[in-house]
Each structure stands twice: as structure tokens, then as C-alpha cells.
N, C-alpha and C positions, 0 to 999 in steps of 0.2 A: 336354828341349826338342825334340829331333829326333823323338821318339816322338809328342809332342803334335802337332807340325806334320804328321807322317805320318798320324796319325789324322784330322786336319782335312782333309788332302788326300783321303784315302779317302772320308770322309763327303761332301765336295764332289763328288767324281767319281761316287759312287753316286747322289747327288741329281740331278746332270745327266743321268745315264743314265735315271733314273726319269722326269724331265720330258721327256726326248727322246722317250720312248714315248707321251707325251700330246700332242705337237705334231701339226700336220697332216701333217708329214713330218719324219723324224728330222734331216735336214740343217738344219732351222730352229734347232736347238740343237746347235751343234757348235763347241766350243772345243778339242776333242781334237786337231785338226790344227794348232792354233796353238802351235807348239813354244816360242815365246818366252814366252807368257803363260799357258800351260796350268796349270803348277804354282801360280803365285800366284793365279790365278782359282779353281781348285778348292780351294785352301787357304782363301782368303777366304770362299768359299761355305760350306765346312765349319764355319767359325767363326762366321759371321754370318747365315746364311740364315733361321734360325728367327725372329730379330727382324724382319727385313725382311718375311717372310711374315706375321708377326703383324700388322704395320702394314697391309699391303694386304688382309688378311683382315678387318680392322676396317672398311676402306672397303667391302668386299663386304657386310658385315652392315648398314652404313648404307644401302646401295642396297636391300637386302631390305626395309628398313623402309618403303620407298615403295610397297609392294604388300601386299595382304592375304595372310595365310599360305597360303591355298589357291592363290594365283596365283604363288607363288615356285617357281622351278625349283631342282633340286638342282645346285649349282655349287661347284666347287673352284677355288682360285686359287693360283698359284705365281709367284714372281719368278724370272726366268731370263734369261741373256744370249741374245738372239735374233740369229742370224747377220746381220751388217750388210748382206749382199747382198739381204736381203728388204726392208730399209728401213722396218720397222714398229716401233712402240713396244709393241704388244701384239697378241694374237690370241685368238679364242674358237673352241675346237674343239667344235662342237655334235654331233660324231659320237661323243664319249666319253660314258660314263655313270658318274658325273655329268658334266655339261658342264664343260669345263676352260677356264679363262682363264689365259693366260700373259702376264706383263707384264715387259718389259725396263726395269727401274727405272734402269738405267744410261743409257738414251737420253733421259730427261727429268729435269728438276730435281725434287728430292723434293717440292716444293710442288705439282707437277703430277701426281704419282702418282695422286691421287684422280680427276682428269679422265680418265686412261687407264682406270682401273677402271670408271668410270661408262660410258664408251664401250663397253667390252667387255661390261659387264653388259647393256647394251641389246641387243647381239647375242645374248647368252645368253637373255634374256627372250623375244625374238622367235623364237629358234630357227632363224634363217636367216643366211646370209652376205649381204653386200651392204648398201647404204645407201639403201634405198628409202623410200617414204612411211610404211610401218608402222614401220620402224626409227626414222625421224625422230619419229614420234608418241611412241614409248616413250622415246627419248632426251630429248625435250622434257618429258615427264612427270617423268623422273628429275631433269633439270636444275631444273625448277620446285620440286620437292620438296626439293632439296638446296642451293638458293640459288645455282645457276650460271646463266649466261645460256643460255636455251633456244633451239634452232633452230626456225624456223617453216618448214614445208615449202612449197616452191615447185618447180615442174617444173625439172629441170636442176641441182638442187643436190646431186646425189649426190657429186660431187667435193668439195664443201665439207664434207659430212658425214664424209668419211674422217678428218678431223682435228678433229672437234668433241667435246668442248670443246678449245679451242686450248691447246697445251702448248709450252713452250719446250724445244727440243732441246739436248742437250749436244754439245760439240765432239767428244769421244772417249768413246763409251759404255763401252769396256773399262776406262777409268780407274776408274770406280766399282767394277767387279767385281774390280779388283786391290787396291782399298782406298785409293785416292788421293782 
């Protein structure tokens, strides 16, 4: 039993180091300094991350279906605990090849994971940071194709687009990553 837990811990730790290198900055993925929760988080990730990643990858594939094959960008997606100091549910690193989407599935209810993937996919498709009119257009296209409420662009709505589609935040994001 200890060997199994140790193996899961090592797999989780290795996974976190891998995705840390895909973030916009390594500090965005940092549970290693969290002395209290580091072991349970790494162990849970080592045991469960493949299933979680399969689910969000399925959402990514659904987003791809909204575009012709020649319009689809190469995108990879990973679930990861994002440092709470950043205050974000997900991010899209357009500087990696393929483009990388990281989703903190602990920050939102599982029923809202899809919305976070859709939002970050729009960033990946546009290939830019920010929430401008082009982003709104692609996000609207995705939302219409996927049965979600689309945003309609109007000047000054950049702040609103930061959290579109709307997702319900969890109280303690690390609870998910510990397995509670």
C-alpha cells in the first residue's frame, strides 16, 4: 500500500512539473510550497489525473467540431491546480507549440468545466491574449454551436468576457485536488 501511494505521489509530482513548464510562468502551478497539502494533492493527481484529463479533452474535441478541420489549431489541454493568487479558472498559453490550455477544475463545479474549456479554446483559436471583439466573435460562434448563451459584442464589454460563459466558483479549490 505504501509503495502504491508513493508511486501515485511520484506520478502526480512529475505531472505537476510537466504542466508547470507549460504555464505562462512556473509559479502559476505551484503546490510544492504548500507543506500541508502537497503530498495529498500529488497523490490524488497521480491516481486520478488521467480520468480528469480525458473528460476535459473530450470537451476540447467538441470545440474542434465547431470549425472546419483546416481551421483547427493544434491544442493540448491539461487539468492543473492554478495558484490561487492568480484568481483564474484557466489559461491559454499561445506561446507553446502546440497551444496549451490549462484548466483548474478545482475552481469551478464539474458541470462548468465545459464552459472554462470553451472560453480558453476561444483564446487558442484566436491566438491572442485578451478579450477583444475578435475573441467575442469566436466565443459567440462556439457558444452558438455548443448550445451555450453567446456573448454579443459591444464596446466596453471586455471585463464581462473575462468570465464568459459564467461558471460557479467553488469555495476551496484545493478540496477537489485533495479528493474531497
